[in-house]
C-alpha positions as CSV (number, residue, x, y, z in Angstrom):
1,M,-26.5,-51.2,-214.0
2,E,-26.6,-48.9,-211.0
3,D,-30.4,-48.6,-211.2
4,L,-30.7,-52.4,-211.1
5,I,-28.6,-52.6,-208.0
6,S,-30.2,-49.7,-206.2
7,S,-33.8,-50.9,-206.9
8,K,-32.7,-54.4,-205.7
9,T,-34.6,-55.8,-208.7
10,M,-31.6,-57.6,-210.0
11,L,-29.1,-56.6,-207.3
12,Q,-27.1,-59.8,-207.1
13,P,-26.6,-60.6,-210.8
14,A,-26.1,-56.9,-211.6
15,F,-23.5,-56.4,-208.9
16,E,-21.7,-59.5,-209.9
17,L,-21.6,-58.4,-213.5
18,L,-20.4,-54.9,-212.6
19,L,-17.6,-56.4,-210.5
20,K,-16.4,-58.2,-213.6
21,I,-16.7,-55.3,-216.0
22,N,-16.0,-52.2,-213.8
23,K,-14.4,-53.1,-210.5
24,E,-14.0,-49.4,-209.4
25,E,-17.7,-48.6,-210.0
26,A,-18.9,-51.7,-208.1
27,L,-16.7,-50.9,-205.1
28,Y,-17.8,-47.2,-205.2
29,I,-21.4,-48.3,-205.1
30,I,-20.9,-50.6,-202.1
31,K,-18.8,-47.9,-200.3
32,S,-21.2,-45.1,-200.9
33,W,-24.5,-46.9,-200.4
34,Y,-23.7,-49.2,-197.6
35,L,-20.5,-48.3,-195.9
36,S,-20.4,-44.5,-195.7
37,R,-24.0,-43.7,-194.9
38,N,-25.9,-44.1,-191.7
39,I,-27.6,-47.4,-192.5
40,S,-29.2,-47.6,-189.0
41,R,-31.7,-45.0,-190.2
42,A,-32.6,-46.8,-193.5
43,I,-36.2,-47.6,-194.1
44,T,-35.5,-50.9,-195.9
45,D,-33.0,-53.5,-194.6
46,P,-29.7,-52.2,-195.9
47,V,-27.6,-55.1,-194.6
48,E,-29.6,-58.0,-196.1
49,D,-27.6,-58.1,-199.3
50,L,-24.1,-57.5,-198.0
51,D,-23.3,-61.1,-197.3
52,I,-23.8,-62.0,-201.0
53,M,-22.1,-58.8,-202.2
54,F,-19.1,-59.4,-199.9
55,T,-19.0,-63.1,-201.2
56,D,-19.0,-61.8,-204.8
57,I,-16.2,-59.5,-204.1
58,K,-14.1,-62.3,-202.6
59,E,-14.9,-64.8,-205.4
60,I,-14.4,-62.3,-208.3
61,L,-11.7,-59.9,-207.0
62,G,-10.1,-62.1,-204.3
63,E,-10.0,-62.2,-200.6
64,E,-7.3,-59.5,-200.5
65,E,-9.6,-57.1,-202.2
66,L,-12.4,-57.9,-199.8
67,D,-10.1,-57.4,-196.8
68,K,-9.0,-54.0,-198.3
69,L,-12.7,-53.0,-198.6
70,L,-13.5,-54.1,-195.0
71,K,-10.6,-52.1,-193.6
72,N,-11.7,-49.0,-195.5
73,K,-12.0,-45.9,-193.3
74,K,-15.3,-45.1,-195.1
75,F,-17.1,-47.5,-192.7
76,L,-19.2,-45.0,-190.8
77,K,-18.6,-45.3,-187.1
78,K,-22.3,-44.7,-186.4
79,N,-23.0,-48.0,-188.0
80,M,-20.6,-49.9,-185.8
81,K,-22.1,-48.3,-182.7
82,N,-25.5,-49.7,-183.5
83,K,-25.4,-53.2,-181.9
84,I,-27.9,-54.7,-184.4
85,I,-26.2,-53.3,-187.4
86,K,-22.8,-54.2,-186.1
87,R,-23.9,-57.8,-185.4
88,R,-25.4,-58.1,-188.9
89,L,-22.4,-56.6,-190.6
90,R,-20.2,-59.1,-188.7
91,E,-22.5,-61.9,-189.8
92,A,-22.2,-60.8,-193.5
93,I,-18.4,-60.6,-193.2
94,R,-18.3,-64.1,-191.6
95,F,-20.5,-65.5,-194.3
96,A,-18.3,-64.2,-197.1
97,K,-15.1,-65.3,-195.4
98,E,-16.4,-68.8,-194.8
99,E,-18.1,-69.3,-198.2
100,D,-16.0,-71.4,-200.6
């Protein structure tokens, strides 16, 4: 499952399924791959899938779980200092929060 997510081949359905069968593993993946590393140095676009992933978390685990993730101290401060990354992260969060 992790390989499907990391390769982005089947990221969205694989992440959605993982949220349903192993919440802890799914949240670990998003924290370690997206939130706790310096995504401003990534070769590929690391933020492009976060809107869907955040929406899946909200729809499957609930808005409270999404809020808990977003308040996590593992958000690397370097990512929030990069204006482009910060703007795109905010857009992904807004998308997930507004999606119903």
